[in-house]
CHARMM internal coordinates of N, CA and C (Angstrom, degrees):
IC EDIT
DIST 1 N 1 CA 1.4331
DIST 1 CA 1 C 1.5314
ANGL 1 N 1 CA 1 C 107.52
DIST 1 C 2 N 1.3179
ANGL 1 CA 1 C 2 N 115.46
DIHE 1 N 1 CA 1 C 2 N 141.62
DIST 2 N 2 CA 1.4530
ANGL 1 C 2 N 2 CA 120.07
DIHE 1 CA 1 C 2 N 2 CA -179.04
DIST 2 CA 2 C 1.5219
ANGL 2 N 2 CA 2 C 109.80
DIHE 1 C 2 N 2 CA 2 C -144.92
DIST 2 C 3 N 1.3319
ANGL 2 CA 2 C 3 N 116.24
DIHE 2 N 2 CA 2 C 3 N 154.44
DIST 3 N 3 CA 1.4381
ANGL 2 C 3 N 3 CA 122.35
DIHE 2 CA 2 C 3 N 3 CA 176.32
DIST 3 CA 3 C 1.5207
ANGL 3 N 3 CA 3 C 108.51
DIHE 2 C 3 N 3 CA 3 C -152.18
DIST 3 C 4 N 1.3324
ANGL 3 CA 3 C 4 N 116.54
DIHE 3 N 3 CA 3 C 4 N 136.61
DIST 4 N 4 CA 1.4484
ANGL 3 C 4 N 4 CA 120.86
DIHE 3 CA 3 C 4 N 4 CA 174.05
DIST 4 CA 4 C 1.5248
ANGL 4 N 4 CA 4 C 108.39
DIHE 3 C 4 N 4 CA 4 C -132.17
DIST 4 C 5 N 1.3404
ANGL 4 CA 4 C 5 N 116.85
DIHE 4 N 4 CA 4 C 5 N -174.48
DIST 5 N 5 CA 1.4579
ANGL 4 C 5 N 5 CA 119.20
DIHE 4 CA 4 C 5 N 5 CA -174.84
DIST 5 CA 5 C 1.5224
ANGL 5 N 5 CA 5 C 114.29
DIHE 4 C 5 N 5 CA 5 C -71.56
DIST 5 C 6 N 1.3390
ANGL 5 CA 5 C 6 N 118.90
DIHE 5 N 5 CA 5 C 6 N -9.43
DIST 6 N 6 CA 1.4601
ANGL 5 C 6 N 6 CA 121.62
DIHE 5 CA 5 C 6 N 6 CA 177.58
DIST 6 CA 6 C 1.5317
ANGL 6 N 6 CA 6 C 111.87
DIHE 5 C 6 N 6 CA 6 C -93.66
DIST 6 C 7 N 1.3284
ANGL 6 CA 6 C 7 N 118.35
DIHE 6 N 6 CA 6 C 7 N -0.47
DIST 7 N 7 CA 1.4604
ANGL 6 C 7 N 7 CA 122.21
DIHE 6 CA 6 C 7 N 7 CA -178.27
DIST 7 CA 7 C 1.5231
ANGL 7 N 7 CA 7 C 110.56
DIHE 6 C 7 N 7 CA 7 C -113.43
DIST 7 C 8 N 1.3204
ANGL 7 CA 7 C 8 N 115.77
DIHE 7 N 7 CA 7 C 8 N 146.67
DIST 8 N 8 CA 1.4514
ANGL 7 C 8 N 8 CA 120.84
DIHE 7 CA 7 C 8 N 8 CA 176.29
DIST 8 CA 8 C 1.5300
ANGL 8 N 8 CA 8 C 111.32
DIHE 7 C 8 N 8 CA 8 C -86.98
DIST 8 C 9 N 1.3227
ANGL 8 CA 8 C 9 N 117.68
DIHE 8 N 8 CA 8 C 9 N -25.01
DIST 9 N 9 CA 1.4597
ANGL 8 C 9 N 9 CA 121.27
DIHE 8 CA 8 C 9 N 9 CA -177.13
DIST 9 CA 9 C 1.5223
ANGL 9 N 9 CA 9 C 109.12
DIHE 8 C 9 N 9 CA 9 C -144.75
DIST 9 C 10 N 1.3183
ANGL 9 CA 9 C 10 N 115.16
DIHE 9 N 9 CA 9 C 10 N 171.92
DIST 10 N 10 CA 1.4601
ANGL 9 C 10 N 10 CA 120.52
DIHE 9 CA 9 C 10 N 10 CA 178.01
DIST 10 CA 10 C 1.5185
ANGL 10 N 10 CA 10 C 110.10
DIHE 9 C 10 N 10 CA 10 C -72.33
DIST 10 C 11 N 1.3366
ANGL 10 CA 10 C 11 N 116.88
DIHE 10 N 10 CA 10 C 11 N 149.17
DIST 11 N 11 CA 1.4552
ANGL 10 C 11 N 11 CA 122.43
DIHE 10 CA 10 C 11 N 11 CA 178.41
DIST 11 CA 11 C 1.5252
ANGL 11 N 11 CA 11 C 109.94
DIHE 10 C 11 N 11 CA 11 C -146.08
DIST 11 C 12 N 1.3173
ANGL 11 CA 11 C 12 N 115.11
DIHE 11 N 11 CA 11 C 12 N 171.97
DIST 12 N 12 CA 1.4538
ANGL 11 C 12 N 12 CA 120.35
DIHE 11 CA 11 C 12 N 12 CA -177.30
DIST 12 CA 12 C 1.5315
ANGL 12 N 12 CA 12 C 110.86
DIHE 11 C 12 N 12 CA 12 C -75.85
DIST 12 C 13 N 1.3248
ANGL 12 CA 12 C 13 N 115.27
DIHE 12 N 12 CA 12 C 13 N 142.22
DIST 13 N 13 CA 1.4673
ANGL 12 C 13 N 13 CA 122.31
DIHE 12 CA 12 C 13 N 13 CA 176.82
DIST 13 CA 13 C 1.5237
ANGL 13 N 13 CA 13 C 108.00
DIHE 12 C 13 N 13 CA 13 C -148.94
DIST 13 C 14 N 1.3261
ANGL 13 CA 13 C 14 N 115.79
DIHE 13 N 13 CA 13 C 14 N 156.86
DIST 14 N 14 CA 1.4581
ANGL 13 C 14 N 14 CA 120.75
DIHE 13 CA 13 C 14 N 14 CA 179.42
DIST 14 CA 14 C 1.5157
ANGL 14 N 14 CA 14 C 110.10
DIHE 13 C 14 N 14 CA 14 C -135.41
DIST 14 C 15 N 1.3230
ANGL 14 CA 14 C 15 N 116.40
DIHE 14 N 14 CA 14 C 15 N 141.97
DIST 15 N 15 CA 1.4568
ANGL 14 C 15 N 15 CA 122.01
DIHE 14 CA 14 C 15 N 15 CA 176.54
DIST 15 CA 15 C 1.5313
ANGL 15 N 15 CA 15 C 108.54
DIHE 14 C 15 N 15 CA 15 C -141.69
DIST 15 C 16 N 1.3182
ANGL 15 CA 15 C 16 N 115.17
DIHE 15 N 15 CA 15 C 16 N 131.41
DIST 16 N 16 CA 1.4758
ANGL 15 C 16 N 16 CA 121.12
DIHE 15 CA 15 C 16 N 16 CA 175.50
DIST 16 CA 16 C 1.5217
ANGL 16 N 16 CA 16 C 107.76
DIHE 15 C 16 N 16 CA 16 C -128.51
DIST 16 C 17 N 1.3343
ANGL 16 CA 16 C 17 N 116.71
DIHE 16 N 16 CA 16 C 17 N 128.63
DIST 17 N 17 CA 1.4554
ANGL 16 C 17 N 17 CA 121.92
DIHE 16 CA 16 C 17 N 17 CA 178.02
DIST 17 CA 17 C 1.5246
ANGL 17 N 17 CA 17 C 109.07
DIHE 16 C 17 N 17 CA 17 C -127.50
DIST 17 C 18 N 1.3231
ANGL 17 CA 17 C 18 N 116.20
DIHE 17 N 17 CA 17 C 18 N 138.44
DIST 18 N 18 CA 1.4691
ANGL 17 C 18 N 18 CA 122.57
DIHE 17 CA 17 C 18 N 18 CA -179.87
DIST 18 CA 18 C 1.5291
ANGL 18 N 18 CA 18 C 108.36
DIHE 17 C 18 N 18 CA 18 C -130.93
DIST 18 C 19 N 1.3308
ANGL 18 CA 18 C 19 N 116.72
DIHE 18 N 18 CA 18 C 19 N 139.11
DIST 19 N 19 CA 1.4523
ANGL 18 C 19 N 19 CA 120.92
DIHE 18 CA 18 C 19 N 19 CA 177.49
DIST 19 CA 19 C 1.5369
ANGL 19 N 19 CA 19 C 108.87
DIHE 18 C 19 N 19 CA 19 C -138.82
DIST 19 C 20 N 1.3203
ANGL 19 CA 19 C 20 N 114.87
DIHE 19 N 19 CA 19 C 20 N 134.70
DIST 20 N 20 CA 1.4598
ANGL 19 C 20 N 20 CA 120.84
DIHE 19 CA 19 C 20 N 20 CA 176.29
DIST 20 CA 20 C 1.5089
ANGL 20 N 20 CA 20 C 109.97
DIHE 19 C 20 N 20 CA 20 C -125.88
DIST 20 C 21 N 1.3247
ANGL 20 CA 20 C 21 N 116.54
DIHE 20 N 20 CA 20 C 21 N 134.77
DIST 21 N 21 CA 1.4665
ANGL 20 C 21 N 21 CA 122.12
DIHE 20 CA 20 C 21 N 21 CA 179.22
DIST 21 CA 21 C 1.5179
ANGL 21 N 21 CA 21 C 107.70
DIHE 20 C 21 N 21 CA 21 C -117.76
DIST 21 C 22 N 1.3392
ANGL 21 CA 21 C 22 N 116.60
DIHE 21 N 21 CA 21 C 22 N 124.89
DIST 22 N 22 CA 1.4447
ANGL 21 C 22 N 22 CA 122.14
DIHE 21 CA 21 C 22 N 22 CA -175.69
DIST 22 CA 22 C 1.5215
ANGL 22 N 22 CA 22 C 110.13
DIHE 21 C 22 N 22 CA 22 C -125.97
DIST 22 C 23 N 1.3158
ANGL 22 CA 22 C 23 N 116.53
DIHE 22 N 22 CA 22 C 23 N 127.85
DIST 23 N 23 CA 1.4549
ANGL 22 C 23 N 23 CA 120.73
DIHE 22 CA 22 C 23 N 23 CA 175.96
DIST 23 CA 23 C 1.5100
ANGL 23 N 23 CA 23 C 109.83
DIHE 22 C 23 N 23 CA 23 C -81.98
DIST 23 C 24 N 1.3122
ANGL 23 CA 23 C 24 N 116.93
DIHE 23 N 23 CA 23 C 24 N 124.97
DIST 24 N 24 CA 1.4598
ANGL 23 C 24 N 24 CA 122.54
DIHE 23 CA 23 C 24 N 24 CA 178.49
DIST 24 CA 24 C 1.5176
ANGL 24 N 24 CA 24 C 108.16
DIHE 23 C 24 N 24 CA 24 C -112.72
DIST 24 C 25 N 1.3010
ANGL 24 CA 24 C 25 N 116.54
DIHE 24 N 24 CA 24 C 25 N 121.39
DIST 25 N 25 CA 1.4510
ANGL 24 C 25 N 25 CA 121.51
DIHE 24 CA 24 C 25 N 25 CA -177.40
DIST 25 CA 25 C 1.5209
ANGL 25 N 25 CA 25 C 110.02
DIHE 24 C 25 N 25 CA 25 C 55.71
DIST 25 C 26 N 1.3018
ANGL 25 CA 25 C 26 N 118.95
DIHE 25 N 25 CA 25 C 26 N -147.62
DIST 26 N 26 CA 1.4610
ANGL 25 C 26 N 26 CA 121.48
DIHE 25 CA 25 C 26 N 26 CA -177.23
DIST 26 CA 26 C 1.5210
ANGL 26 N 26 CA 26 C 111.95
DIHE 25 C 26 N 26 CA 26 C -96.24
DIST 26 C 27 N 1.3338
ANGL 26 CA 26 C 27 N 116.68
DIHE 26 N 26 CA 26 C 27 N -35.32
DIST 27 N 27 CA 1.4670
ANGL 26 C 27 N 27 CA 120.76
DIHE 26 CA 26 C 27 N 27 CA -171.06
DIST 27 CA 27 C 1.5266
ANGL 27 N 27 CA 27 C 114.96
DIHE 26 C 27 N 27 CA 27 C -107.29
DIST 27 C 28 N 1.3079
ANGL 27 CA 27 C 28 N 119.26
DIHE 27 N 27 CA 27 C 28 N -2.20
DIST 28 N 28 CA 1.4572
ANGL 27 C 28 N 28 CA 121.18
DIHE 27 CA 27 C 28 N 28 CA -172.76
DIST 28 CA 28 C 1.5183
ANGL 28 N 28 CA 28 C 111.77
DIHE 27 C 28 N 28 CA 28 C -118.49
DIST 28 C 29 N 1.3367
ANGL 28 CA 28 C 29 N 115.07
DIHE 28 N 28 CA 28 C 29 N 145.47
DIST 29 N 29 CA 1.4647
ANGL 28 C 29 N 29 CA 122.36
DIHE 28 CA 28 C 29 N 29 CA 178.61
DIST 29 CA 29 C 1.5255
ANGL 29 N 29 CA 29 C 108.60
DIHE 28 C 29 N 29 CA 29 C -134.22
DIST 29 C 30 N 1.3432
ANGL 29 CA 29 C 30 N 116.69
DIHE 29 N 29 CA 29 C 30 N 131.46
DIST 30 N 30 CA 1.4536
ANGL 29 C 30 N 30 CA 122.60
DIHE 29 CA 29 C 30 N 30 CA 178.46
DIST 30 CA 30 C 1.5412
ANGL 30 N 30 CA 30 C 107.75
DIHE 29 C 30 N 30 CA 30 C -110.07
DIST 30 C 31 N 1.3365
ANGL 30 CA 30 C 31 N 115.20
DIHE 30 N 30 CA 30 C 31 N 127.15
DIST 31 N 31 CA 1.4746
ANGL 30 C 31 N 31 CA 120.78
DIHE 30 CA 30 C 31 N 31 CA 178.34
DIST 31 CA 31 C 1.5209
ANGL 31 N 31 CA 31 C 107.25
DIHE 30 C 31 N 31 CA 31 C -117.46
DIST 31 C 32 N 1.3413
ANGL 31 CA 31 C 32 N 116.58
DIHE 31 N 31 CA 31 C 32 N 121.98
DIST 32 N 32 CA 1.4629
ANGL 31 C 32 N 32 CA 123.02
DIHE 31 CA 31 C 32 N 32 CA 177.38
DIST 32 CA 32 C 1.5129
ANGL 32 N 32 CA 32 C 108.39
DIHE 31 C 32 N 32 CA 32 C -113.02
DIST 32 C 33 N 1.3427
ANGL 32 CA 32 C 33 N 115.33
DIHE 32 N 32 CA 32 C 33 N 133.94
DIST 33 N 33 CA 1.4746
ANGL 32 C 33 N 33 CA 120.22
DIHE 32 CA 32 C 33 N 33 CA -179.40
DIST 33 CA 33 C 1.5270
ANGL 33 N 33 CA 33 C 109.19
DIHE 32 C 33 N 33 CA 33 C -131.72
DIST 33 C 34 N 1.3056
ANGL 33 CA 33 C 34 N 115.76
DIHE 33 N 33 CA 33 C 34 N 146.37
DIST 34 N 34 CA 1.4549
ANGL 33 C 34 N 34 CA 121.05
DIHE 33 CA 33 C 34 N 34 CA 176.00
DIST 34 CA 34 C 1.5077
ANGL 34 N 34 CA 34 C 109.24
DIHE 33 C 34 N 34 CA 34 C -148.98
DIST 34 C 35 N 1.3245
ANGL 34 CA 34 C 35 N 116.68
DIHE 34 N 34 CA 34 C 35 N 150.73
DIST 35 N 35 CA 1.4489
ANGL 34 C 35 N 35 CA 119.72
DIHE 34 CA 34 C 35 N 35 CA -179.84
DIST 35 CA 35 C 1.5248
ANGL 35 N 35 CA 35 C 111.94
DIHE 34 C 35 N 35 CA 35 C -154.71
DIST 35 C 36 N 1.3238
ANGL 35 CA 35 C 36 N 114.22
DIHE 35 N 35 CA 35 C 36 N 157.84
DIST 36 N 36 CA 1.4626
ANGL 35 C 36 N 36 CA 122.70
DIHE 35 CA 35 C 36 N 36 CA 178.76
DIST 36 CA 36 C 1.5157
ANGL 36 N 36 CA 36 C 108.25
DIHE 35 C 36 N 36 CA 36 C -136.90
DIST 36 C 37 N 1.3122
ANGL 36 CA 36 C 37 N 116.75
DIHE 36 N 36 CA 36 C 37 N 135.01
DIST 37 N 37 CA 1.4571
ANGL 36 C 37 N 37 CA 122.52
DIHE 36 CA 36 C 37 N 37 CA -179.57
DIST 37 CA 37 C 1.5168
ANGL 37 N 37 CA 37 C 108.58
DIHE 36 C 37 N 37 CA 37 C -132.08
DIST 37 C 38 N 1.3206
ANGL 37 CA 37 C 38 N 117.62
DIHE 37 N 37 CA 37 C 38 N 137.27
DIST 38 N 38 CA 1.4623
ANGL 37 C 38 N 38 CA 120.86
DIHE 37 CA 37 C 38 N 38 CA -177.33
DIST 38 CA 38 C 1.5086
ANGL 38 N 38 CA 38 C 109.59
DIHE 37 C 38 N 38 CA 38 C -147.17
DIST 38 C 39 N 1.3294
ANGL 38 CA 38 C 39 N 116.06
DIHE 38 N 38 CA 38 C 39 N 142.19
DIST 39 N 39 CA 1.4665
ANGL 38 C 39 N 39 CA 121.58
DIHE 38 CA 38 C 39 N 39 CA 170.42
DIST 39 CA 39 C 1.5100
ANGL 39 N 39 CA 39 C 109.16
DIHE 38 C 39 N 39 CA 39 C -123.44
DIST 39 C 40 N 1.3067
ANGL 39 CA 39 C 40 N 116.07
DIHE 39 N 39 CA 39 C 40 N 150.14
DIST 40 N 40 CA 1.4671
ANGL 39 C 40 N 40 CA 121.79
DIHE 39 CA 39 C 40 N 40 CA 178.50
DIST 40 CA 40 C 1.5099
ANGL 40 N 40 CA 40 C 106.11
DIHE 39 C 40 N 40 CA 40 C -117.77
DIST 40 C 41 N 1.3242
ANGL 40 CA 40 C 41 N 115.72
DIHE 40 N 40 CA 40 C 41 N 120.40
DIST 41 N 41 CA 1.4663
ANGL 40 C 41 N 41 CA 120.49
DIHE 40 CA 40 C 41 N 41 CA 179.30
DIST 41 CA 41 C 1.5221
ANGL 41 N 41 CA 41 C 108.40
DIHE 40 C 41 N 41 CA 41 C -130.24
DIST 41 C 42 N 1.3012
ANGL 41 CA 41 C 42 N 115.90
DIHE 41 N 41 CA 41 C 42 N 156.62
DIST 42 N 42 CA 1.4675
ANGL 41 C 42 N 42 CA 120.59
DIHE 41 CA 41 C 42 N 42 CA 177.75
DIST 42 CA 42 C 1.5210
ANGL 42 N 42 CA 42 C 111.22
DIHE 41 C 42 N 42 CA 42 C -72.42
DIST 42 C 43 N 1.3188
ANGL 42 CA 42 C 43 N 116.95
DIHE 42 N 42 CA 42 C 43 N -29.98
DIST 43 N 43 CA 1.4600
ANGL 42 C 43 N 43 CA 119.89
DIHE 42 CA 42 C 43 N 43 CA 179.10
DIST 43 CA 43 C 1.5250
ANGL 43 N 43 CA 43 C 110.38
DIHE 42 C 43 N 43 CA 43 C -87.33
DIST 43 C 44 N 1.2866
ANGL 43 CA 43 C 44 N 116.71
DIHE 43 N 43 CA 43 C 44 N -171.29
DIST 44 N 44 CA 1.4799
ANGL 43 C 44 N 44 CA 120.57
DIHE 43 CA 43 C 44 N 44 CA -178.37
DIST 44 CA 44 C 1.5228
ANGL 44 N 44 CA 44 C 112.12
DIHE 43 C 44 N 44 CA 44 C -85.36
DIST 44 C 45 N 1.3372
ANGL 44 CA 44 C 45 N 118.05
DIHE 44 N 44 CA 44 C 45 N 12.62
DIST 45 N 45 CA 1.4584
ANGL 44 C 45 N 45 CA 121.40
DIHE 44 CA 44 C 45 N 45 CA -178.26
DIST 45 CA 45 C 1.5248
ANGL 45 N 45 CA 45 C 113.19
DIHE 44 C 45 N 45 CA 45 C -86.09
DIST 45 C 46 N 1.3364
ANGL 45 CA 45 C 46 N 118.76
DIHE 45 N 45 CA 45 C 46 N 8.13
DIST 46 N 46 CA 1.4712
ANGL 45 C 46 N 46 CA 120.78
DIHE 45 CA 45 C 46 N 46 CA 177.65
DIST 46 CA 46 C 1.5293
ANGL 46 N 46 CA 46 C 109.98
DIHE 45 C 46 N 46 CA 46 C -65.70
DIST 46 C 47 N 1.3338
ANGL 46 CA 46 C 47 N 115.83
DIHE 46 N 46 CA 46 C 47 N 150.85
DIST 47 N 47 CA 1.4464
ANGL 46 C 47 N 47 CA 118.36
DIHE 46 CA 46 C 47 N 47 CA 179.21
DIST 47 CA 47 C 1.5226
ANGL 47 N 47 CA 47 C 110.51
DIHE 46 C 47 N 47 CA 47 C -149.53
DIST 47 C 48 N 1.3287
ANGL 47 CA 47 C 48 N 114.42
DIHE 47 N 47 CA 47 C 48 N 158.05
DIST 48 N 48 CA 1.4465
ANGL 47 C 48 N 48 CA 124.18
DIHE 47 CA 47 C 48 N 48 CA 171.82
DIST 48 CA 48 C 1.5288
ANGL 48 N 48 CA 48 C 107.06
DIHE 47 C 48 N 48 CA 48 C -126.45
DIST 48 C 49 N 1.3066
ANGL 48 CA 48 C 49 N 116.20
DIHE 48 N 48 CA 48 C 49 N 140.50
DIST 49 N 49 CA 1.4617
ANGL 48 C 49 N 49 CA 120.21
DIHE 48 CA 48 C 49 N 49 CA 178.39
DIST 49 CA 49 C 1.5081
ANGL 49 N 49 CA 49 C 110.81
DIHE 48 C 49 N 49 CA 49 C -134.45
DIST 49 C 50 N 1.3276
ANGL 49 CA 49 C 50 N 115.82
DIHE 49 N 49 CA 49 C 50 N 142.62
DIST 50 N 50 CA 1.4672
ANGL 49 C 50 N 50 CA 123.01
DIHE 49 CA 49 C 50 N 50 CA 176.92
DIST 50 CA 50 C 1.5219
ANGL 50 N 50 CA 50 C 109.47
DIHE 49 C 50 N 50 CA 50 C -122.40
DIST 50 C 51 N 1.3137
ANGL 50 CA 50 C 51 N 116.63
DIHE 50 N 50 CA 50 C 51 N 145.68
DIST 51 N 51 CA 1.4513
ANGL 50 C 51 N 51 CA 120.85
DIHE 50 CA 50 C 51 N 51 CA 175.49
DIST 51 CA 51 C 1.5208
ANGL 51 N 51 CA 51 C 109.22
DIHE 50 C 51 N 51 CA 51 C -141.33
DIST 51 C 52 N 1.3257
ANGL 51 CA 51 C 52 N 116.32
DIHE 51 N 51 CA 51 C 52 N 138.70
DIST 52 N 52 CA 1.4569
ANGL 51 C 52 N 52 CA 123.35
DIHE 51 CA 51 C 52 N 52 CA 176.55
DIST 52 CA 52 C 1.5252
ANGL 52 N 52 CA 52 C 108.60
DIHE 51 C 52 N 52 CA 52 C -132.85
DIST 52 C 53 N 1.3313
ANGL 52 CA 52 C 53 N 115.63
DIHE 52 N 52 CA 52 C 53 N 142.85
DIST 53 N 53 CA 1.4542
ANGL 52 C 53 N 53 CA 120.47
DIHE 52 CA 52 C 53 N 53 CA -178.11
DIST 53 CA 53 C 1.5142
ANGL 53 N 53 CA 53 C 109.21
DIHE 52 C 53 N 53 CA 53 C -148.22
DIST 53 C 54 N 1.3024
ANGL 53 CA 53 C 54 N 116.62
DIHE 53 N 53 CA 53 C 54 N 141.30
DIST 54 N 54 CA 1.4639
ANGL 53 C 54 N 54 CA 122.18
DIHE 53 CA 53 C 54 N 54 CA 175.03
DIST 54 CA 54 C 1.5223
ANGL 54 N 54 CA 54 C 108.05
DIHE 53 C 54 N 54 CA 54 C -134.08
DIST 54 C 55 N 1.3423
ANGL 54 CA 54 C 55 N 115.46
DIHE 54 N 54 CA 54 C 55 N 137.18
DIST 55 N 55 CA 1.4702
ANGL 54 C 55 N 55 CA 120.75
DIHE 54 CA 54 C 55 N 55 CA 179.32
DIST 55 CA 55 C 1.5229
ANGL 55 N 55 CA 55 C 108.49
DIHE 54 C 55 N 55 CA 55 C -134.98
DIST 55 C 56 N 1.3151
ANGL 55 CA 55 C 56 N 116.25
DIHE 55 N 55 CA 55 C 56 N 132.46
DIST 56 N 56 CA 1.4423
ANGL 55 C 56 N 56 CA 122.53
DIHE 55 CA 55 C 56 N 56 CA 175.57
DIST 56 CA 56 C 1.5168
ANGL 56 N 56 CA 56 C 108.18
DIHE 55 C 56 N 56 CA 56 C -111.85
DIST 56 C 57 N 1.3289
ANGL 56 CA 56 C 57 N 117.09
DIHE 56 N 56 CA 56 C 57 N 121.36
DIST 57 N 57 CA 1.4522
ANGL 56 C 57 N 57 CA 122.29
DIHE 56 CA 56 C 57 N 57 CA -173.20
DIST 57 CA 57 C 1.5134
ANGL 57 N 57 CA 57 C 110.68
DIHE 56 C 57 N 57 CA 57 C -123.98
DIST 57 C 58 N 1.3237
ANGL 57 CA 57 C 58 N 115.87
DIHE 57 N 57 CA 57 C 58 N 134.81
DIST 58 N 58 CA 1.4665
ANGL 57 C 58 N 58 CA 120.66
DIHE 57 CA 57 C 58 N 58 CA 174.02
DIST 58 CA 58 C 1.5108
ANGL 58 N 58 CA 58 C 109.00
DIHE 57 C 58 N 58 CA 58 C -93.96
DIST 58 C 59 N 1.3058
ANGL 58 CA 58 C 59 N 115.77
DIHE 58 N 58 CA 58 C 59 N 122.23
DIST 59 N 59 CA 1.4691
ANGL 58 C 59 N 59 CA 120.99
DIHE 58 CA 58 C 59 N 59 CA 179.41
DIST 59 CA 59 C 1.5241
ANGL 59 N 59 CA 59 C 109.61
DIHE 58 C 59 N 59 CA 59 C -86.71
DIST 59 C 60 N 1.3108
ANGL 59 CA 59 C 60 N 115.32
DIHE 59 N 59 CA 59 C 60 N 145.20
DIST 60 N 60 CA 1.4682
ANGL 59 C 60 N 60 CA 120.04
DIHE 59 CA 59 C 60 N 60 CA 177.23
DIST 60 CA 60 C 1.4968
ANGL 60 N 60 CA 60 C 111.28
DIHE 59 C 60 N 60 CA 60 C -141.58
END
COOR INIT
IC SEED 1 N 1 CA 1 C
IC BUILD
């Protein structure tokens, strides 16, 4: 259930987030993230959103 300032009442919403951490060699780490967000509304204000992120980090 979700509600924001554009809604009069609570409604159904879905969010899925995934994260993977991979060790590369000895000093490097790769982090991959992805997510999906969706709301269901009776009006045309429904939306779906996707996000992807990658980060390469040197460990010390």
